N, C-alpha and C positions, 0 to 999 in steps of 0.2 A: 791608274784604278782601270781604266779601258783598256790599255794594253793588254792586262795582267788577265784581264776576264775574257778575253779572247785568244790569249795564249794557254789559257784552263783548258777552253772548249778545244781548243784544238789538240794538244795532250791527251784528253778524254778522248777525240775521236781517232786519234792514232794507238790507243792500249784498245779499244772497241774494236775496229780494223784485225790488229794484231792479234788479239780474241777470237774472231770467226775465222782468222787465218789456221790456227791453232787447230780448234777445233775443227773444222774440213780434212786439214791435214791428216789429223789423229783416227777421221772417218773413214778418209782414204786409205789409209795405210796398210790394211792385210790387202788393199788390193793392188797396191803399188809393189807389196813385196813379194807378192806369190807369183809364179814365172805365168805369163801368159802364152797358152797355147792355139793350136787352131782346133777346128771343129773335128778334121778326121784322125786326129793323134789320138794313137790308142796305149793301153798300160804297156805295152810291147816296147813300145820305146824308151820307156825308165827301168833300170835295173834295180832301183831301192823297193826295200820291201814296203814301204808309205810316203807318200808325198803330200803335199797341197797345191795347188794350181789353180790357176784365173780362167775359169770358160766364156770366150767372149756370148754374144747373140748370134742366133739366125742356129743354131744349130740342131732345131728338131723338124728336120727334112728327114725323108727316106734314102737321100743321097749317102748319107751314114752310117750303117750299120752297126746294130745293137743284140748278141745276141743272151739271151735267160733275163731273167726278172730278180729283182735286189742280187741276185750273185750273177754277174756276167760272163762270158769268155777274154780273156787279157786281150785281144784282138776287137773288140767291141770299142766304137767310139763312145772316149770317155765324155765328154760332154751331154752326147744324144742320152748317154748312159743316164747321166748326174738328170738332166731332166725327166727321162721316163721312169725313175727312182721317185720323182718330187725335193731330190737335195738341191736342185737350182730352179730359179723359173727361167720361160724362155730368152728374157733379157741376158741371161747369164749370172755367176757368180763364183766363188770361191769352192771348190770341193778338196776332200783329205780323201785319201782312197788308200787300200792295204792290199795288198794281193795277197791270194787264200789261192789252197791245193785247189788241182782241175777238179770237176763235178764228173759225176758218169751221164747228166744230162743235165739240160737247161730247158729253161719255159718260157714260152711267146707268150706274150700277151701287150694288149696297145693301153696306153696309161698317158696323159700329159701332152696327146699330140703326138705321141713319137711311137710308133709298134716294134717293138723287138720278136726275133726271131727264136724258134724254140733249136736247137741243135742237140747234137749225141756227146759223147764225150771226148771234155778235152783237156789240155795236159795240165792250163794253169787259169786262174782265176781270179775277180777285185769285187772287193764292194767297198761302200763308202761309208767310212765312219765320224764320231765324234768323242771325244775325251774332254777332260778338264783340262783347260788352255795354263800352263806353267809360263814362268819367264825365264830368261837363256840363263840363269845364276841358279833356278832351283837345283835340290839336288837330294839324294833316295834317302838320307838319312831324316826327311822331312815327312816321308811317307810311314805310319804303320804297317802297312797292308805287305807280304810277302811278295805279291805281285800285281803288278797295278798297269794300266795304260795312261799314257799321259801326250796331251797336244801341245809340239812344240812351234813355236813362232817365230819368223822368218829371220834370215842375220845371224844365226845366233853363231855362225862357227868364228866373228870379227866379237862376239858381248858374253858377256856372264863370266864365271868362277871358272878358275883352273881345273884341268882334269889331269888326274893319275893313272897309266896305266895302260894298257893295250888288251882290246878284248874282254876282259874281265878290269873292272875300274874299282876306287877309292870308294865307299857307302857316301861321302864327301863331294866326290867330281862332279861340275855341272853335269847333268841327266843330257840335255840336249847336246850340249858340245860333245860329249863322250857318244850319242847316238849319229851325228853328223860323222864323225869320227871313225866310227865303227861301220858306215857304209849303208846305215839302219835309213836312216830320212837326207833330205835335198838340204840345203841352207835357205830355201824358200819355206821350209817348214814339213811337219808332217805328225803322223801320232809313231808313237814309240813303245813296244810293251817294256816293261823292266822286269824282269827277277831278281832279287837279293840273293846274295849266297856269302858264304861262311868268307872269316877275314884269310888273305892271303901272307904270304912268309917275304914278300915280293912285288915289285909290279913294274914294267918294264915302259921304256916310253919312247914314241914313235911319233913320226907325222902321216897323216892320209885326209883329204879332200878339204886342204885347208885349216887345219886343227894339230894344233902340235901337244900331245901329253908329257906330262913330266914321269919321272921313275921316282919310286918311294921303296922304304924297308915295310916292315910288316904292321901293317892294321887291321882293326878290331872287324872290318865290313866292308863286303865289295858289292857289285852289283852286276850284270849281265846283262845282253838284249834276246829275246827270243828269237 
């Protein structure tokens, strides 16, 4: 009886510690999965249209230049701009940005301890975005809209359901894996804009960015990325 009592307490204690560890792991997982960048990194470093990154602390200084307000020049410090725009605090955090066309002018302002500069025309811009987060297995058939944005989590290149097609995909393909395959987001996650299209008579297979797609014959519905 005595030994059984302490064995039960030990088992409960181990289960409690394991539960706390898992809760901590799931709390930190978005930060672990996102690519950690430096305060000096700009959007010019990344070729994808949309991507999710992790900013460190200490980026709100005049050493890291920012041009614009709400929409920023591509050569602006990502993390300093994120603090300026109120996307993350001074202690850092996860950001998702999307590249945009260049603007005729950019307005300079002071916000959240960061002063951005004004600038004239610049060829490429970016903004910080948010969208409904989906899983690696979600497919376009689950959405009634013909055009929508989704936020893909990290590590979908090796997870989720299958993908059929190249550039144009069957509507039962994994959106996030297809977005990585199409070069629209990184495996660290990001925002993808989906456009539904009519079905095709055939879909070709290929391998890109760590994702292999399959070929298929005629299918009733398709999607592409903007």
